[in-house]
Backbone as a printed PyTorch tensor [residue, N CA C, xyz], in Angstrom:
tensor([[[122.8950,  95.0470, 122.1010],
         [121.3050,  94.7760, 121.0080],
         [121.8580,  95.7720, 120.0760]],

        [[121.7590,  95.1420, 118.7680],
         [122.5240,  96.1160, 117.1720],
         [121.6300,  97.2240, 117.0820]],

        [[121.6930,  97.9630, 116.2590],
         [120.6940,  99.0500, 115.9200],
         [119.9700,  98.8190, 114.9750]],

        [[118.8820,  98.2980, 114.7430],
         [118.5220,  98.3750, 113.2550],
         [118.8960,  99.3650, 112.1700]],

        [[118.9280,  98.6060, 111.2960],
         [119.3510, 100.0060, 110.0950],
         [118.7250,  99.3430, 108.6270]],

        [[118.7000, 100.7640, 107.7250],
         [118.0930, 100.0790, 106.3960],
         [119.1920, 100.7510, 105.8010]],

        [[119.4860, 100.0010, 104.6520],
         [120.5230, 100.5050, 103.5380],
         [119.7380, 100.4150, 102.2700]],

        [[119.9750, 102.0620, 101.6200],
         [119.5050, 101.6790,  99.8310],
         [120.0300, 101.9480,  99.0080]],

        [[119.8500, 101.1630,  98.0750],
         [120.8760, 101.0050,  96.6920],
         [119.8420, 102.0210,  96.0290]],

        [[120.2260, 102.8040,  95.8720],
         [119.7210, 103.9400,  95.0490],
         [120.1970, 103.9520,  93.2930]],

        [[119.7340, 102.9160,  92.4530],
         [119.7330, 102.6000,  90.9580],
         [119.2280, 103.5350,  89.8270]],

        [[119.5130, 104.1330,  88.8210],
         [118.7040, 104.8700,  88.1320],
         [118.9730, 103.6730,  86.9740]],

        [[117.9380, 104.3670,  85.8570],
         [118.3100, 103.0080,  84.7640],
         [119.0480, 103.0330,  83.9420]],

        [[120.0470, 103.2270,  84.1210],
         [121.4980, 103.7030,  83.3730],
         [122.4450, 102.5690,  84.0680]],

        [[122.0000, 102.1920,  85.6820],
         [122.7760, 101.3210,  86.2190],
         [123.4840, 102.1730,  87.1750]],

        [[123.9670, 103.6590,  87.6270],
         [124.0060, 104.2370,  88.5260],
         [124.1830, 104.3850,  89.5320]],

        [[124.9150, 104.2660,  90.6360],
         [124.0600, 103.8430,  91.6730],
         [124.8870, 105.3200,  92.8610]],

        [[123.9590, 105.3990,  93.4450],
         [124.0600, 106.5360,  94.3840],
         [124.8440, 106.6400,  95.7630]],

        [[126.0230, 106.9220,  96.1320],
         [126.8210, 106.7110,  97.3200],
         [126.7210, 108.2110,  98.0700]],

        [[126.7560, 108.4570,  99.2230],
         [127.2880, 109.2050,  99.8580],
         [128.4380, 109.1880, 100.7460]],

        [[129.6690, 110.4860, 100.5440],
         [130.6920, 110.7200, 100.7430],
         [130.6790, 111.2390, 102.1190]],

        [[132.1580, 110.5990, 102.5130],
         [131.5850, 111.1200, 104.1210],
         [133.1890, 111.1720, 104.8220]],

        [[133.7840, 111.7390, 105.7880],
         [134.5280, 111.6130, 106.3410],
         [134.5820, 111.8630, 107.9900]],

        [[135.1390, 111.1320, 108.8590],
         [135.1860, 110.9950, 110.2060],
         [135.8520, 111.6530, 110.4150]],

        [[135.5980, 112.9060, 111.1160],
         [136.1250, 114.1750, 111.7050],
         [137.2270, 114.2480, 112.9070]],

        [[137.0120, 112.4360, 113.1180],
         [138.5080, 112.2730, 114.4890],
         [139.4210, 111.8830, 113.7680]],

        [[139.2770, 110.5490, 112.5110],
         [140.2100, 110.1300, 111.8480],
         [140.6050, 110.6200, 110.5930]],

        [[139.8510, 111.4520, 110.0220],
         [140.0590, 111.9040, 108.6070],
         [140.0970, 111.0690, 107.9440]],

        [[139.0930, 109.9650, 107.8510],
         [139.5200, 108.5980, 107.1250],
         [137.9670, 108.8060, 106.3060]],

        [[138.2300, 108.8530, 105.0750],
         [136.9700, 109.0080, 104.2180],
         [136.4570, 107.7890, 103.7740]],

        [[134.9870, 107.6360, 103.3800],
         [134.6170, 106.5420, 103.4040],
         [133.1500, 106.7830, 102.5290]],

        [[132.5630, 105.5310, 101.4340],
         [131.6610, 105.8090, 100.8360],
         [130.6540, 104.9650, 101.1830]],

        [[128.7950, 104.9830, 101.2570],
         [127.9940, 104.1880, 101.8500],
         [127.0200, 104.9450, 101.1470]],

        [[125.9010, 103.5940, 101.1420],
         [124.4780, 104.2540, 100.7630],
         [123.5510, 104.9260, 101.4380]],

        [[122.5380, 105.7880, 101.4730],
         [121.9150, 106.3780, 101.4560],
         [121.2660, 105.1640, 102.5720]],

        [[120.7820, 105.6810, 104.2460],
         [120.2360, 104.6530, 104.7690],
         [120.0680, 105.2680, 106.4230]],

        [[119.9330, 104.5380, 107.2220],
         [119.5880, 105.1580, 108.8100],
         [118.7770, 103.9390, 109.7200]],

        [[118.3450, 104.0240, 110.8610],
         [117.5900, 103.6500, 111.7130],
         [116.2070, 103.4060, 110.8070]],

        [[115.5730, 102.1310, 111.8160],
         [113.9660, 101.3590, 111.0350],
         [113.2930, 101.7170, 111.8640]],

        [[112.0890, 101.7040, 111.6370],
         [110.5840, 101.3630, 111.6030],
         [110.2980, 100.2270, 111.1070]],

        [[109.2030, 100.5900, 110.3140],
         [108.8080,  99.9550, 109.3430],
         [109.7560,  99.8130, 108.6030]],

        [[110.4610,  98.6450, 107.6690],
         [111.2450,  99.0380, 106.5320],
         [111.0400,  99.9010, 105.6150]],

        [[110.0190,  99.8140, 105.0470],
         [109.5530, 101.1730, 103.3860],
         [109.6540, 102.3250, 104.0790]],

        [[109.0750, 102.5080, 105.3540],
         [108.7680, 104.0710, 105.9480],
         [110.4100, 104.7660, 106.2260]],

        [[111.2090, 103.5390, 106.6390],
         [112.2790, 103.8920, 107.0990],
         [113.2210, 104.5320, 105.8120]],

        [[112.9880, 103.4880, 105.0390],
         [113.8300, 103.7920, 103.5420],
         [113.2000, 105.0060, 102.7040]],

        [[111.8110, 105.4100, 102.7860],
         [111.2390, 106.3160, 102.2350],
         [111.7600, 108.2150, 103.2600]],

        [[111.7940, 107.4890, 104.6640],
         [112.3720, 109.0660, 105.5410],
         [113.7690, 109.2900, 104.9880]],

        [[114.4550, 107.9200, 105.0430],
         [116.1200, 108.6030, 104.7530],
         [116.3160, 108.8110, 103.4700]],

        [[115.9470, 108.2180, 102.6790],
         [116.1190, 108.7620, 100.8430],
         [115.5830, 110.5490, 100.9420]],

        [[114.5020, 110.8380, 101.5040],
         [114.4000, 112.4720, 101.3990],
         [115.2720, 113.0020, 102.5410]],

        [[115.5730, 112.5380, 104.0080],
         [116.9080, 113.4770, 104.7860],
         [118.0770, 113.4530, 104.1950]],

        [[118.6370, 112.4860, 103.5620],
         [120.0550, 112.7480, 103.0720],
         [120.0820, 112.8640, 101.6860]],

        [[118.8010, 112.6890, 100.8030],
         [119.4390, 113.1320,  99.2650],
         [117.9840, 114.1620,  99.1190]],

        [[116.6470, 114.3370,  99.4160],
         [115.9730, 114.8990,  99.1680],
         [115.1100, 114.2690,  98.2070]],

        [[115.3080, 113.4620,  97.8810],
         [114.2520, 112.4410,  97.1590],
         [113.1760, 112.0500,  97.8770]],

        [[112.1490, 112.3980,  97.0380],
         [110.3970, 111.9690,  97.2710],
         [109.6830, 111.2390,  96.5710]],

        [[108.5570, 110.4790,  96.9760],
         [107.8660, 109.2580,  96.2760],
         [108.8390, 108.1850,  95.9450]],

        [[109.7600, 107.6230,  96.8880],
         [110.9400, 106.7820,  96.7980],
         [109.8080, 105.5330,  96.2530]],

        [[110.2820, 104.4410,  95.7050],
         [109.3080, 103.6280,  95.2790],
         [109.3260, 102.3590,  96.2420]],

        [[108.9900, 101.5100,  96.3220],
         [109.4440, 100.1740,  97.1520],
         [110.4240,  99.3880,  96.4300]],

        [[111.3610,  98.7930,  97.8660],
         [112.4730,  98.3810,  97.5940],
         [112.1190,  97.1390,  97.5760]],

        [[113.2870,  96.7330,  96.5970],
         [113.5170,  94.8370,  96.6960],
         [114.7000,  94.6150,  97.8250]],

        [[114.1020,  93.8840,  98.9930],
         [115.2460,  93.1080, 100.1140],
         [116.4840,  92.2140,  98.7490]],

        [[117.9310,  92.7940,  99.1870],
         [118.8090,  92.1790,  98.6020],
         [119.9890,  91.6130,  99.2840]],

        [[119.8910,  92.2830, 100.1710],
         [120.5960,  92.0840, 101.4190],
         [120.7470,  92.3910, 102.8560]],

        [[121.4360,  91.0330, 103.7850],
         [121.4070,  92.1510, 105.5590],
         [122.3460,  91.2350, 105.9370]],

        [[122.9800,  91.8110, 106.4740],
         [123.8720,  91.7370, 107.7260],
         [124.0740,  92.5940, 109.1470]],

        [[124.9650,  91.4780, 109.8190],
         [124.9900,  92.3890, 111.2170],
         [126.4580,  92.8730, 111.1030]],

        [[127.1580,  94.0740, 111.4570],
         [128.2230,  94.5650, 111.1330],
         [128.7810,  95.8040, 112.1260]],

        [[129.6560,  95.3650, 112.8140],
         [130.4950,  96.2830, 113.6310],
         [131.4180,  97.5720, 113.2320]],

        [[131.2790,  98.7150, 113.3260],
         [132.3940,  99.4620, 112.7110],
         [132.6710, 100.3700, 113.9290]],

        [[133.6560, 101.0880, 113.5410],
         [134.4910, 102.5330, 114.5070],
         [133.9240, 103.8410, 113.5380]],

        [[133.4500, 104.5380, 114.2590],
         [133.1100, 106.3030, 113.1750],
         [133.0440, 107.1570, 114.2670]],

        [[133.6700, 108.0860, 114.5230],
         [133.5130, 108.9390, 115.1050],
         [134.2400, 108.7030, 116.4630]],

        [[134.9230, 107.7400, 116.3450],
         [135.2320, 107.4250, 118.0820],
         [134.3430, 106.6160, 118.2670]],

        [[133.4300, 105.9010, 118.1770],
         [132.7310, 105.5290, 118.5580],
         [132.2560, 103.3250, 118.1520]],

        [[132.2510, 102.4620, 118.4930],
         [132.0220, 101.2440, 117.9330],
         [130.5860, 101.0580, 117.9790]],

        [[130.2540, 100.6410, 116.6910],
         [128.7900, 100.6810, 116.5370],
         [128.2020,  99.4930, 115.8820]],

        [[127.3050,  98.6590, 116.9150],
         [126.8410,  97.4870, 115.6170],
         [125.7660,  97.6310, 115.2480]],

        [[125.5990,  97.2310, 114.2330],
         [124.0790,  97.5690, 113.3160],
         [123.4630,  96.3020, 112.6640]],

        [[122.3150,  95.8670, 112.8800],
         [121.9620,  94.8750, 111.8080],
         [121.3670,  95.3170, 110.8780]],

        [[121.7860,  95.6420, 109.2380],
         [121.1970,  96.4030, 108.0890],
         [120.1460,  95.3020, 107.4600]],

        [[119.3280,  96.0130, 106.4600],
         [118.5490,  95.1600, 105.7190],
         [118.3830,  96.3410, 104.4290]],

        [[119.1750,  95.9410, 103.2400],
         [119.5030,  96.5250, 102.2680],
         [118.2180,  96.3070, 100.9930]],

        [[118.3800,  97.1670, 100.9350],
         [117.0870,  97.1660,  99.6710],
         [117.3840,  97.7660,  97.9730]],

        [[117.1640,  97.1410,  96.9420],
         [117.1870,  98.2280,  95.6440],
         [116.2080,  98.8430,  95.4250]],

        [[116.2780, 100.2980,  94.5610],
         [115.3920, 100.7440,  94.2370],
         [115.8770, 101.7460,  93.0040]],

        [[115.1460, 101.5780,  92.2560],
         [115.2340, 101.8010,  90.9090],
         [114.3740, 103.1540,  90.5520]],

        [[115.5410, 104.3040,  90.6720],
         [114.5160, 105.8450,  90.9400],
         [115.4950, 106.6610,  89.2500]],

        [[114.6970, 107.5670,  88.6970],
         [115.1430, 107.7290,  87.9360],
         [116.6620, 108.8460,  88.1910]],

        [[117.0090, 109.4610,  87.3230],
         [118.6000, 110.2300,  87.7850],
         [117.7870, 111.4480,  88.8430]],

        [[118.6630, 111.9200,  89.6080],
         [118.0790, 113.2290,  90.0440],
         [119.5310, 113.6790,  90.8890]],

        [[119.9030, 115.0700,  91.1870],
         [120.7810, 115.6000,  91.8940],
         [120.4120, 115.6830,  92.9940]],

        [[121.1890, 115.2060,  94.1760],
         [120.9010, 114.8950,  95.2370],
         [120.6710, 115.9620,  96.2600]],

        [[120.0650, 116.4750,  97.2310],
         [120.1270, 117.8000,  97.9750],
         [119.7510, 117.3420,  99.4860]],

        [[120.0770, 116.9260, 100.1450],
         [120.0670, 116.6230, 101.3610],
         [118.5800, 118.0110, 101.8730]],

        [[118.1510, 116.8160, 102.6250],
         [116.7830, 117.8260, 103.1960],
         [117.0110, 118.0420, 104.8920]],

        [[117.1400, 116.6520, 105.3900],
         [117.4990, 116.9520, 106.8460],
         [118.2660, 116.4960, 107.5060]],

        [[119.5940, 116.5230, 107.5580],
         [120.6480, 115.6160, 107.6770],
         [120.8100, 116.2280, 109.0920]],

        [[121.1450, 114.9700, 109.9490],
         [121.4260, 115.1060, 111.5910],
         [122.3040, 116.4120, 111.7150]],

        [[122.7210, 116.4240, 113.1110],
         [123.1380, 117.0850, 112.9210],
         [125.1060, 115.8280, 113.1780]],

        [[125.0260, 115.1050, 113.4190],
         [125.9580, 114.0720, 112.7960],
         [126.4120, 113.6130, 111.7440]],

        [[125.3740, 113.9140, 110.9700],
         [125.2450, 113.8510, 109.4220],
         [125.9350, 115.0820, 108.7820]],

        [[125.3350, 116.0050, 109.1190],
         [125.9140, 117.6070, 108.5180],
         [127.3130, 117.5910, 108.8910]],

        [[127.8610, 116.6840, 109.9570],
         [129.2810, 117.3080, 110.3650],
         [130.1740, 116.6390, 109.7190]],

        [[129.7680, 115.3000, 109.4800],
         [130.4040, 114.0880, 108.5070],
         [130.3450, 114.1450, 106.8830]],

        [[129.2060, 114.7970, 106.2580],
         [128.9590, 114.5330, 104.7040],
         [130.0080, 115.7570, 104.3160]],

        [[130.8860, 115.8660, 103.8810],
         [131.8920, 117.2820, 103.4080],
         [130.6210, 117.8870, 102.6910]],

        [[130.2720, 117.5310, 101.6030],
         [129.3460, 118.2140, 100.4310],
         [128.4560, 118.9940, 101.1580]],

        [[127.8000, 118.4010, 102.7230],
         [127.2460, 119.4090, 103.2990],
         [127.2880, 120.7710, 104.1180]],

        [[129.0580, 120.6250, 104.2040],
         [129.6110, 121.8960, 105.0340],
         [130.6620, 122.0610, 104.2700]],

        [[130.1430, 122.3050, 102.9000],
         [131.5120, 123.1010, 102.3660],
         [132.6890, 122.2110, 101.7650]],

        [[132.6890, 120.9810, 101.5580],
         [133.8730, 120.2670, 101.4760],
         [134.8460, 119.7130, 102.9180]],

        [[134.1970, 120.6790, 104.1150],
         [135.4420, 120.0970, 105.1700],
         [134.2740, 119.1550, 106.1540]],

        [[134.9210, 118.7340, 106.7160],
         [133.9960, 118.0600, 108.0750],
         [134.3490, 118.8730, 109.5010]],

        [[133.1780, 119.2050, 109.8890],
         [132.8090, 120.0390, 110.9290],
         [133.7910, 119.4850, 112.5230]],

        [[134.0570, 119.8540, 113.2140],
         [134.9980, 119.3210, 114.3150],
         [133.6240, 119.4550, 115.5370]]])
């Protein structure tokens, strides 16, 4: 059964899109992805993930724009997900992760001084 996930397209009024830069510690493959994570009620999950990964509070409600089922390999694991993508228009801000998971902290280079941790 695929993991249910929400992906947030955080767009400022000037059309700038916020993406997270990450590196797979196992393969050193770099990628960029939108803020997101596991789903409870969709808008609650969106607000939680925005706070955890960027420090953003008071996330406005998102507009559903896309959904997909996707399988990918990351950190030596094959993951199946069903993603619900939401568009949120937010004021420009400087992301400051507030509560990364252990895996996120290990794979997002900015949270580890620019280098993934083994």
